[in-house]
C-alpha positions in Angstrom: -6.7 -6.8 -9.2 -7.9 -3.7 -11.1 -7.7 -0.1 -9.7 -10.7 2.1 -11.1 -11.2 5.3 -9.7 -12.4 8.9 -11.6 -10.0 11.4 -12.8 -12.1 14.3 -11.4 -11.8 13.0 -7.4 -8.2 12.7 -8.4 -7.8 16.4 -8.4 -9.9 17.4 -5.6 -7.9 16.9 -2.7 -4.0 16.5 -2.7 -3.5 14.4 0.2 -6.8 12.1 -0.1 -6.7 8.6 -0.9 -10.2 8.0 -2.1 -10.9 4.2 -3.0 -14.0 2.8 -4.5 -17.1 1.0 -2.8 -16.8 -2.7 -2.7 -19.3 -5.0 -4.4 -21.6 -7.2 -2.3 -19.4 -10.4 -1.5 -20.8 -14.0 -2.2 -20.4 -16.8 0.4 -17.4 -18.1 1.0 -16.2 -21.7 0.3 -12.9 -21.5 2.3 -13.5 -23.8 5.2 -12.9 -22.0 8.7 -12.8 -23.4 12.2 -15.5 -22.0 14.1 -15.2 -18.1 14.7 -15.3 -16.5 18.2 -15.3 -12.8 17.4 -12.0 -11.5 19.4 -12.8 -8.6 22.3 -11.7 -5.3 21.4 -9.5 -4.7 24.2 -5.9 -4.3 23.9 -3.6 -7.2 25.2 -0.1 -7.2 26.0 0.6 -4.4 23.6 4.4 -3.8 22.5 5.8 -1.7 20.3 9.2 -1.8 18.7 11.4 1.3 19.4 10.4 3.9 16.5 14.3 4.0 15.7 14.1 0.3 14.9 13.6 -1.0 11.1 12.7 -4.4 10.8 14.2 -6.9 8.0 12.4 -6.0 4.5 10.4 -9.1 3.2 12.7 -9.7 0.4 14.0 -13.3 1.5 12.1 -16.6 1.7 13.6 -16.9 5.0 11.9 -13.7 6.5 8.8 -14.9 4.5 8.6 -18.2 6.5 9.3 -16.7 9.7 6.4 -14.4 9.1 4.1 -17.2 8.0 5.0 -19.4 11.0 4.4 -16.3 13.5 0.8 -15.9 11.8 0.1 -19.6 11.7 0.4 -19.8 15.5 -0.9 -16.3 16.5 -4.4 -16.7 14.3 -6.1 -19.8 13.6 -8.4 -18.2 11.2 -5.7 -16.5 9.2 -4.1 -20.1 9.1 -6.8 -21.3 6.9 -6.1 -18.6 4.6 -2.6 -19.0 4.5 -3.0 -22.5 3.9 -5.3 -21.5 1.0 -3.2 -19.4 -1.2 0.5 -19.4 -2.1 3.0 -17.6 -0.1 3.6 -14.0 -1.1 6.6 -13.2 -3.4 8.2 -9.3 -2.2 10.9 -9.3 -4.9 9.7 -6.2 -7.3 12.6 -3.8 -7.7 12.0 0.1 -8.1 13.7 3.3 -6.9 11.8 5.0 -4.4 11.4 8.1 -6.2 10.1 6.5 -9.5 7.7 4.2 -7.2 6.1 7.4 -5.4 5.6 9.2 -9.0 3.6 6.1 -10.3 1.4 6.1 -7.4 0.8 9.5 -8.0 0.0 9.4 -11.6 -1.9 6.2 -11.1 -4.5 7.9 -8.8 -7.9 7.3 -10.0 -7.0 5.5 -13.3 -7.3 2.2 -14.4 -4.1 -0.1 -14.8 -4.3 0.0 -18.5 -4.5 4.0 -18.5 -1.7 4.3 -15.7 0.8 2.0 -17.4 0.5 4.0 -20.8 1.1 7.2 -19.1 3.9 5.7 -17.2 5.5 4.4 -20.2 5.2 7.9 -21.9 6.6 9.6 -18.9 9.6 7.3 -18.9 10.1 7.9 -22.5 9.9 11.8 -21.9 12.8 11.6 -19.5 14.9 9.4 -21.6 14.6 6.4 -19.7 13.7 4.6 -16.3 17.6 5.4 -15.3 16.8 9.1 -16.3 14.3 9.6 -13.9 15.7 11.6 -11.2 14.8 14.8 -9.3 16.6 17.3 -11.4 15.4 15.6 -14.6 11.4 15.7 -13.8 12.0 19.5 -12.4 13.4 20.4 -16.0 9.9 19.2 -17.4 7.3 21.9 -17.9 3.8 21.3 -16.6 2.8 21.3 -20.6 5.4 18.6 -21.3 3.6 16.2 -18.7 0.0 17.1 -19.5 1.5 16.1 -23.2 2.4 12.8 -21.8 -1.2 12.6 -20.1 -0.4 13.6 -16.5 -3.1 16.0 -15.4 -2.0 19.8 -14.4 -2.8 18.9 -10.6 -0.9 15.7 -10.8 2.0 17.5 -12.5 2.4 19.9 -9.5 2.3 16.7 -7.2 5.5 15.4 -9.0 7.0 18.6 -9.1 6.5 19.0 -5.1 8.0 15.6 -4.5 11.0 16.4 -6.9 11.5 19.6 -5.4 11.6 17.7 -1.7 14.1 15.6 -3.2 16.0 18.2 -4.5 16.2 20.1 -1.5 17.3 17.3 0.5 14.0 16.7 2.5 13.7 13.2 1.2 16.2 11.1 -0.7 16.1 7.4 -1.9 18.8 6.8 0.8 17.0 8.4 3.4 13.7 6.7 2.7 15.4 3.4 3.1 16.9 4.5 6.7 14.0 6.1 8.1 11.7 4.1 10.7 7.9 3.8 9.8 6.5 6.8 11.6 8.9 9.1 10.6 8.6 8.1 6.8 4.7 8.3 7.0 5.3 11.8 8.3 7.4 12.8 5.6 5.7 11.3 2.7 2.2 12.6 3.9 3.5 16.3 3.8 4.3 15.7 -0.1 1.2 16.7 -2.0 -0.7 14.3 -3.7 0.4 11.4 -1.2 -2.1 10.5 1.6 -1.8 7.5 4.0 -3.2 4.7 2.0 -0.4 5.7 -0.8 2.1 5.5 2.1 0.9 2.4 3.2 1.0 0.9 -0.3 4.3 2.3 -0.7 6.2 0.6 2.4 4.2 -2.7 1.7 5.0 -3.1 -1.7 8.3 -1.0 -2.7 9.9 -1.1 0.3 8.8 -4.7 1.7 8.1 -3.4 5.4 7.0 -6.1 7.3 4.9 -4.4 10.0 2.4 -1.9 8.0 -1.6 -2.6 8.6 -3.3 -0.1 6.0 -6.2 0.5 8.4 -7.9 2.8 5.8 -7.7 0.3 2.9 -11.5 -0.9 2.0 -10.1 -4.5 0.7 -8.1 -5.2 3.8 -11.0 -4.0 6.2 -13.6 -6.1 4.1 -11.2 -9.4 4.6 -10.9 -8.6 8.2 -14.8 -8.5 8.5 -15.2 -11.7 6.8 -12.6 -13.4 8.7 -13.9 -12.7 12.0 -17.4 -12.7 11.1 -18.1 -9.3 11.9 -21.3 -7.5 11.3 -19.8 -4.4 9.5 -16.4 -2.8 8.3 -13.9 -2.5 11.2 -13.2 1.2 12.2 -9.5 2.0 12.0 -9.0 1.8 15.7 -11.0 -1.6 15.7 -8.7 -2.8 12.9 -5.3 -1.9 15.0 -7.1 -4.2 17.8 -8.4 -6.8 15.9 -4.8 -7.5 13.9 -2.5 -6.7 16.8 -1.7 -10.3 16.9 -0.3 -10.4 13.5 2.1 -8.2 14.7 5.3 -7.6 13.9 3.9 -9.2 10.2 0.8 -7.3 9.7 2.0 -6.7 6.2 1.7 -10.2 5.2 -1.5 -10.5 7.2 -2.7 -7.7 5.1 -1.5 -9.0 2.1 -3.6 -12.2 2.6 -6.6 -10.2 2.8 -6.1 -9.1 -0.5 -6.1 -12.9 -1.7 -9.0 -13.6 0.3 -11.0 -10.8 -1.3 -9.6 -11.0 -4.6 -11.0 -14.8 -4.5 -14.6 -13.4 -4.4 -13.7 -11.3 -7.6 -14.5 -7.9 -5.7 -11.3 -6.1 -5.7 -12.0 -2.4 -6.1 -8.4 -1.8 -7.2 -4.8 -3.0 -7.7 -2.3 -3.0 -4.8 1.0 -3.7 -6.3 
């Protein structure tokens, strides 16, 4: 799964998460039961209290619980689950460094962003030294020298400032409910809704995140339910409501589903 985006667009909007177009999909060889397009009407909606933070998807027990729920709630998704290996959310990285990596990688290929990240880590004196005060001590010129654009340098400094003044911290991020976290992170320059969704799924391993604006997940849902076009964000909410409270896992399988057609427009983890 490769992320390819233009550097020019990366510097155009401080809270935009542009994604490249998706190629035309070929016919699927995955055997599905007869599709019945669900009615787009809310049914028995129940929401967890905003203060509730569900267990992260870091144990096999949690993964199995999620898969059992998804199999029982969505027969079409069961076909996908039975086709691909189960997810593994074990990658460990501090929230602060993960957010910096997210900013660095915007509009870049994996190879380019990895090279810049390596130089950035070296500039900071090692991964354990990537701390707000250390990053704030680096000038925009020093950051540009390792390949970080001036605009992205301002984003990284804004994130570091919000850490330094206590607006954000690794510990508080782990304790925030999804809605509060979303509001706080999107107030950081250069971090938009898509970046926050990816951060919550792949860094924090939150179980019930539905990236309604992600082109890959939308394409997967379109094909899964035999829709005539990409579902809108509101349609995504209704179509995927049955996956709650494990929409992160359902979304993860949409990446696998679309990836099988070799049309992934970007890497998500």
